[in-house]
N, CA and C atoms as an extended XYZ file, in Angstrom:
342
Properties=species:S:1:pos:R:3:atomname:S:1:resname:S:1:resid:I:1 pbc="F F F"
N       100.424       68.271      100.848 N   MET     1
C       100.763       69.662      101.045 CA  MET     1
C        99.761       70.577      100.338 C   MET     1
N        99.263       70.163       99.164 N   GLU     2
C        98.357       71.003       98.389 CA  GLU     2
C        97.011       71.228       99.072 C   GLU     2
N        96.618       70.335       99.979 N   GLU     3
C        95.329       70.504      100.661 CA  GLU     3
C        95.410       71.540      101.787 C   GLU     3
N        96.596       71.972      102.129 N   LEU     4
C        96.804       72.939      103.199 CA  LEU     4
C        96.518       74.352      102.673 C   LEU     4
N        95.493       74.994      103.238 N   LYS     5
C        95.062       76.310      102.753 CA  LYS     5
C        96.151       77.370      102.935 C   LYS     5
N        96.859       77.327      104.047 N   ILE     6
C        97.900       78.319      104.284 CA  ILE     6
C        99.016       78.198      103.246 C   ILE     6
N        99.279       76.985      102.789 N   TYR     7
C       100.297       76.751      101.765 CA  TYR     7
C        99.879       77.421      100.456 C   TYR     7
N        98.625       77.240      100.071 N   LYS     8
C        98.124       77.853       98.834 CA  LYS     8
C        98.167       79.375       98.926 C   LYS     8
N        97.725       79.901      100.050 N   GLU     9
C        97.728       81.357      100.240 CA  GLU     9
C        99.158       81.897      100.225 C   GLU     9
N       100.068       81.148      100.805 N   TYR    10
C       101.455       81.603      100.859 CA  TYR    10
C       102.083       81.590       99.474 C   TYR    10
N       101.742       80.599       98.660 N   LEU    11
C       102.233       80.587       97.281 CA  LEU    11
C       101.725       81.799       96.518 C   LEU    11
N       100.464       82.173       96.752 N   GLU    12
C        99.914       83.379       96.120 CA  GLU    12
C       100.694       84.617       96.571 C   GLU    12
N       101.062       84.652       97.840 N   LEU    13
C       101.870       85.753       98.353 CA  LEU    13
C       103.223       85.804       97.643 C   LEU    13
N       103.831       84.660       97.436 N   ILE    14
C       105.131       84.606       96.744 CA  ILE    14
C       104.997       85.116       95.317 C   ILE    14
N       103.966       84.672       94.598 N   TYR    15
C       103.764       85.124       93.223 CA  TYR    15
C       103.563       86.636       93.179 C   TYR    15
N       102.758       87.142       94.102 N   TYR    16
C       102.495       88.577       94.157 CA  TYR    16
C       103.786       89.340       94.490 C   TYR    16
N       104.531       88.828       95.452 N   THR    17
C       105.778       89.468       95.858 CA  THR    17
C       106.769       89.540       94.703 C   THR    17
N       106.937       88.430       94.012 N   GLU    18
C       107.868       88.407       92.878 CA  GLU    18
C       107.457       89.420       91.817 C   GLU    18
N       106.168       89.533       91.574 N   ASN    19
C       105.661       90.466       90.576 CA  ASN    19
C       105.911       91.916       90.993 C   ASN    19
N       105.659       92.238       92.242 N   ILE    20
C       105.838       93.598       92.743 CA  ILE    20
C       107.315       93.989       92.794 C   ILE    20
N       108.167       93.065       93.165 N   LEU    21
C       109.587       93.390       93.327 CA  LEU    21
C       110.256       93.774       92.011 C   LEU    21
N       109.635       93.442       90.900 N   LYS    22
C       110.172       93.841       89.592 CA  LYS    22
C       110.102       95.356       89.401 C   LYS    22
N       109.229       96.019       90.166 N   LYS    23
C       109.057       97.466       90.060 CA  LYS    23
C       110.128       98.257       90.814 C   LYS    23
N       110.840       97.613       91.695 N   TYR    24
C       111.818       98.305       92.529 CA  TYR    24
C       113.013       98.760       91.690 C   TYR    24
N       113.643       99.843       92.110 N   PRO    25
C       114.824      100.306       91.368 CA  PRO    25
C       115.995       99.334       91.538 C   PRO    25
N       116.894       99.367       90.570 N   LYS    26
C       118.041       98.463       90.618 CA  LYS    26
C       118.919       98.695       91.844 C   LYS    26
N       118.911       99.903       92.350 N   SER    27
C       119.738      100.202       93.527 CA  SER    27
C       119.289       99.431       94.764 C   SER    27
N       118.045       98.963       94.772 N   GLU    28
C       117.507       98.219       95.919 CA  GLU    28
C       117.547       96.700       95.724 C   GLU    28
N       118.026       96.240       94.590 N   ARG    29
C       118.003       94.803       94.288 CA  ARG    29
C       118.771       93.962       95.298 C   ARG    29
N       119.862       94.481       95.802 N   PHE    30
C       120.696       93.681       96.702 CA  PHE    30
C       120.510       94.031       98.166 C   PHE    30
N       119.569       94.894       98.448 N   SER    31
C       119.321       95.212       99.852 CA  SER    31
C       117.866       94.928      100.209 C   SER    31
N       116.977       95.862       99.989 N   LEU    32
C       115.584       95.701      100.397 CA  LEU    32
C       114.902       94.536       99.675 C   LEU    32
N       115.092       94.436       98.373 N   VAL    33
C       114.480       93.347       97.597 CA  VAL    33
C       114.982       91.998       98.095 C   VAL    33
N       116.270       91.926       98.350 N   ASN    34
C       116.864       90.679       98.834 CA  ASN    34
C       116.292       90.279      100.195 C   ASN    34
N       116.130       91.253      101.086 N   HIS    35
C       115.557       90.966      102.408 CA  HIS    35
C       114.111       90.490      102.284 C   HIS    35
N       113.339       91.128      101.425 N   ILE    36
C       111.940       90.737      101.243 CA  ILE    36
C       111.852       89.319      100.691 C   ILE    36
N       112.652       89.025       99.676 N   LYS    37
C       112.642       87.674       99.090 CA  LYS    37
C       113.060       86.625      100.112 C   LYS    37
N       114.130       86.898      100.846 N   ASN    38
C       114.606       85.934      101.842 CA  ASN    38
C       113.548       85.650      102.899 C   ASN    38
N       112.904       86.701      103.411 N   ASN    39
C       111.854       86.512      104.410 CA  ASN    39
C       110.686       85.723      103.846 C   ASN    39
N       110.321       86.012      102.616 N   THR    40
C       109.177       85.335      102.004 CA  THR    40
C       109.455       83.846      101.830 C   THR    40
N       110.603       83.510      101.270 N   TYR    41
C       110.915       82.091      101.037 CA  TYR    41
C       111.190       81.345      102.334 C   TYR    41
N       111.754       82.034      103.299 N   GLU    42
C       111.977       81.401      104.595 CA  GLU    42
C       110.646       81.053      105.265 C   GLU    42
N       109.653       81.914      105.090 N   GLY    43
C       108.323       81.643      105.621 CA  GLY    43
C       107.723       80.377      105.028 C   GLY    43
N       107.909       80.192      103.724 N   LEU    44
C       107.416       78.975      103.071 CA  LEU    44
C       108.117       77.746      103.638 C   LEU    44
N       109.399       77.887      103.907 N   LYS    45
C       110.161       76.782      104.504 CA  LYS    45
C       109.562       76.392      105.852 C   LYS    45
N       109.173       77.377      106.662 N   TYR    46
C       108.603       77.084      107.972 CA  TYR    46
C       107.232       76.417      107.863 C   TYR    46
N       106.465       76.783      106.851 N   ILE    47
C       105.172       76.119      106.636 CA  ILE    47
C       105.396       74.647      106.310 C   ILE    47
N       106.337       74.386      105.426 N   ILE    48
C       106.623       72.996      105.026 CA  ILE    48
C       107.169       72.203      106.214 C   ILE    48
N       108.067       72.793      106.972 N   LEU    49
C       108.611       72.095      108.142 CA  LEU    49
C       107.526       71.801      109.170 C   LEU    49
N       106.625       72.749      109.368 N   SER    50
C       105.528       72.540      110.327 CA  SER    50
C       104.614       71.420      109.868 C   SER    50
N       104.362       71.378      108.581 N   TYR    51
C       103.474       70.356      108.034 CA  TYR    51
C       104.093       68.962      108.145 C   TYR    51
N       105.401       68.874      107.942 N   LYS    52
C       106.078       67.578      107.905 CA  LYS    52
C       106.450       67.045      109.290 C   LYS    52
N       106.572       67.906      110.266 N   ASP    53
C       107.007       67.475      111.602 CA  ASP    53
C       105.821       66.916      112.387 C   ASP    53
N       106.046       65.846      113.121 N   TYR    54
C       104.979       65.209      113.895 CA  TYR    54
C       104.880       65.731      115.321 C   TYR    54
N       105.944       66.359      115.790 N   SER    55
C       105.971       66.859      117.157 CA  SER    55
C       105.217       68.190      117.246 C   SER    55
N       104.247       68.270      118.167 N   LYS    56
C       103.495       69.520      118.334 CA  LYS    56
C       104.409       70.654      118.784 C   LYS    56
N       105.382       70.312      119.614 N   LYS    57
C       106.308       71.323      120.112 CA  LYS    57
C       107.115       71.935      118.962 C   LYS    57
N       107.612       71.088      118.064 N   ASN    58
C       108.374       71.580      116.913 CA  ASN    58
C       107.488       72.376      115.963 C   ASN    58
N       106.265       71.886      115.743 N   LYS    59
C       105.325       72.620      114.897 CA  LYS    59
C       105.110       74.014      115.447 C   LYS    59
N       104.945       74.115      116.755 N   TYR    60
C       104.727       75.398      117.404 CA  TYR    60
C       105.933       76.319      117.192 C   TYR    60
N       107.130       75.772      117.311 N   LEU    61
C       108.343       76.569      117.116 CA  LEU    61
C       108.441       77.089      115.678 C   LEU    61
N       108.157       76.213      114.703 N   TYR    62
C       108.215       76.631      113.297 CA  TYR    62
C       107.153       77.678      112.988 C   TYR    62
N       105.965       77.489      113.515 N   LEU    63
C       104.893       78.452      113.270 CA  LEU    63
C       105.194       79.784      113.941 C   LEU    63
N       105.853       79.733      115.083 N   ASN    64
C       106.265       80.965      115.748 CA  ASN    64
C       107.288       81.707      114.890 C   ASN    64
N       108.210       80.974      114.286 N   LYS    65
C       109.186       81.591      113.388 CA  LYS    65
C       108.497       82.180      112.157 C   LYS    65
N       107.473       81.504      111.669 N   LEU    66
C       106.700       82.021      110.540 CA  LEU    66
C       106.025       83.336      110.924 C   LEU    66
N       105.491       83.397      112.134 N   ASP    67
C       104.849       84.619      112.612 CA  ASP    67
C       105.846       85.783      112.655 C   ASP    67
N       107.043       85.507      113.125 N   VAL    68
C       108.087       86.537      113.163 CA  VAL    68
C       108.428       86.983      111.744 C   VAL    68
N       108.525       86.035      110.824 N   ASN    69
C       108.816       86.369      109.428 CA  ASN    69
C       107.739       87.258      108.823 C   ASN    69
N       106.483       86.948      109.112 N   LEU    70
C       105.390       87.752      108.577 CA  LEU    70
C       105.432       89.170      109.129 C   LEU    70
N       105.747       89.291      110.392 N   ARG    71
C       105.849       90.631      110.998 CA  ARG    71
C       107.011       91.420      110.387 C   ARG    71
N       108.122       90.739      110.162 N   MET    72
C       109.277       91.384      109.538 CA  MET    72
C       108.947       91.801      108.108 C   MET    72
N       108.216       90.956      107.416 N   LEU    73
C       107.809       91.263      106.048 CA  LEU    73
C       106.925       92.508      106.010 C   LEU    73
N       106.051       92.649      106.979 N   CYS    74
C       105.204       93.851      107.075 CA  CYS    74
C       106.050       95.103      107.249 C   CYS    74
N       107.090       95.009      108.060 N   VAL    75
C       107.982       96.153      108.267 CA  VAL    75
C       108.697       96.513      106.966 C   VAL    75
N       109.192       95.513      106.256 N   LEU    76
C       109.891       95.758      104.996 CA  LEU    76
C       108.958       96.359      103.945 C   LEU    76
N       107.720       95.914      103.938 N   ILE    77
C       106.736       96.460      103.001 CA  ILE    77
C       106.416       97.907      103.368 C   ILE    77
N       106.322       98.182      104.652 N   ARG    78
C       106.071       99.554      105.097 CA  ARG    78
C       107.225      100.467      104.679 C   ARG    78
N       108.450       99.977      104.783 N   ILE    79
C       109.619      100.745      104.334 CA  ILE    79
C       109.516      101.004      102.832 C   ILE    79
N       109.076      100.011      102.095 N   SER    80
C       108.913      100.164      100.645 CA  SER    80
C       107.909      101.250      100.314 C   SER    80
N       106.822      101.284      101.072 N   LYS    81
C       105.796      102.299      100.831 CA  LYS    81
C       106.320      103.686      101.172 C   LYS    81
N       107.001      103.800      102.306 N   LYS    82
C       107.554      105.088      102.718 CA  LYS    82
C       108.604      105.593      101.727 C   LYS    82
N       109.323      104.656      101.126 N   SER    83
C       110.340      105.019      100.129 CA  SER    83
C       109.735      105.226       98.744 C   SER    83
N       108.433      105.020       98.632 N   LYS    84
C       107.661      105.216       97.398 CA  LYS    84
C       108.070      104.256       96.278 C   LYS    84
N       108.466      103.028       96.658 N   TYR    85
C       108.744      101.994       95.665 CA  TYR    85
C       107.453      101.306       95.237 C   TYR    85
N       106.443      101.369       96.119 N   ILE    86
C       105.128      100.804       95.797 CA  ILE    86
C       104.070      101.861       96.098 C   ILE    86
N       102.927      101.733       95.431 N   ASN    87
C       101.847      102.694       95.674 CA  ASN    87
C       100.897      102.158       96.746 C   ASN    87
N        99.882      102.953       97.065 N   ASN    88
C        98.925      102.579       98.111 CA  ASN    88
C        98.184      101.287       97.793 C   ASN    88
N        97.794      101.101       96.525 N   ASN    89
C        97.071       99.888       96.135 CA  ASN    89
C        97.926       98.641       96.316 C   ASN    89
N        99.191       98.724       95.918 N   ASN    90
C       100.099       97.594       96.105 CA  ASN    90
C       100.289       97.288       97.585 C   ASN    90
N       100.461       98.343       98.363 N   TYR    91
C       100.654       98.179       99.806 CA  TYR    91
C        99.441       97.499      100.440 C   TYR    91
N        98.251       97.989      100.093 N   THR    92
C        97.029       97.433      100.672 CA  THR    92
C        96.845       95.970      100.286 C   THR    92
N        97.050       95.654       99.020 N   ALA    93
C        96.887       94.266       98.562 CA  ALA    93
C        97.901       93.344       99.219 C   ALA    93
N        99.125       93.800       99.329 N   TRP    94
C       100.197       92.999       99.914 CA  TRP    94
C        99.913       92.714      101.385 C   TRP    94
N        99.545       93.749      102.124 N   ILE    95
C        99.243       93.590      103.551 CA  ILE    95
C        98.007       92.708      103.749 C   ILE    95
N        97.032       92.812      102.854 N   LYS    96
C        95.832       91.978      102.963 CA  LYS    96
C        96.192       90.500      102.813 C   LYS    96
N        97.085       90.189      101.884 N   LYS    97
C        97.536       88.798      101.705 CA  LYS    97
C        98.241       88.297      102.966 C   LYS    97
N        99.065       89.132      103.549 N   ILE    98
C        99.782       88.740      104.769 CA  ILE    98
C        98.805       88.571      105.929 C   ILE    98
N        97.804       89.437      106.007 N   THR    99
C        96.799       89.332      107.068 CA  THR    99
C        96.015       88.030      106.943 C   THR    99
N        95.654       87.647      105.718 N   ASN   100
C        94.948       86.377      105.509 CA  ASN   100
C        95.794       85.196      105.969 C   ASN   100
N        97.064       85.232      105.637 N   ILE   101
C        97.968       84.160      106.060 CA  ILE   101
C        98.101       84.151      107.577 C   ILE   101
N        98.184       85.326      108.161 N   ASN   102
C        98.299       85.425      109.615 CA  ASN   102
C        97.061       84.855      110.310 C   ASN   102
N        95.886       85.102      109.744 N   ASN   103
C        94.656       84.542      110.308 CA  ASN   103
C        94.659       83.016      110.237 C   ASN   103
N        95.122       82.469      109.121 N   LEU   104
C        95.232       81.010      108.996 CA  LEU   104
C        96.258       80.462      109.990 C   LEU   104
N        97.328       81.206      110.176 N   LEU   105
C        98.369       80.814      111.130 CA  LEU   105
C        97.815       80.764      112.549 C   LEU   105
N        97.021       81.757      112.909 N   LEU   106
C        96.413       81.767      114.247 CA  LEU   106
C        95.487       80.568      114.439 C   LEU   106
N        94.765       80.202      113.392 N   GLY   107
C        93.926       79.014      113.458 CA  GLY   107
C        94.747       77.753      113.678 C   GLY   107
N        95.897       77.676      113.031 N   TRP   108
C        96.784       76.524      113.191 CA  TRP   108
C        97.329       76.486      114.616 C   TRP   108
N        97.677       77.648      115.165 N   PHE   109
C        98.135       77.722      116.560 CA  PHE   109
C        97.048       77.180      117.506 C   PHE   109
N        95.795       77.574      117.273 N   LYS   110
C        94.698       77.120      118.135 CA  LYS   110
C        94.517       75.610      118.061 C   LYS   110
N        94.741       75.038      116.875 N   CYS   111
C        94.610       73.585      116.726 CA  CYS   111
C        95.690       72.839      117.508 C   CYS   111
N        96.854       73.440      117.635 N   LEU   112
C        97.963       72.778      118.331 CA  LEU   112
C        97.759       72.756      119.843 C   LEU   112
N        97.325       73.860      120.421 N   LYS   113
C        97.114       73.970      121.871 CA  LYS   113
C        98.246       73.352      122.668 C   LYS   113
N        99.458       73.867      122.463 N   VAL   114
C       100.634       73.336      123.176 CA  VAL   114
C       100.699       73.935      124.565 C   VAL   114
C-alpha cells in the first residue's frame, strides 16, 4: 500500500484536513466539520478497497466513488471559504492537494480501461 502514490498524497490530505479543521468554530463541529471528515476518510476507504480488489470492474466502481467524494469535498471546502472559516491561502492549498489526487485518480482510471 505504501508504494501507491495516491495513497501517500491522500494521507497528506488527511493530515492537512485535520489541521485546518481545528480552526473551525465549535458551532460547526457537528455539521460541516463532520461532513468534511466523513468524506475525507471515506475517500481513503475507497483507495484501499480499489487497491485490494482484483476485479477491474470493482476497482472502477470504487474509484468512481472516490471521484464523487473528492467533488463533494471541494463543495464543502468552498462553503467553508464562503463562510470565512478558512482564508484564501488555506483554500488554495487544500484545493491544490485535491487536484493532485484527482490527477492521480485519472491516471488510475486510464490504467484500468474498463
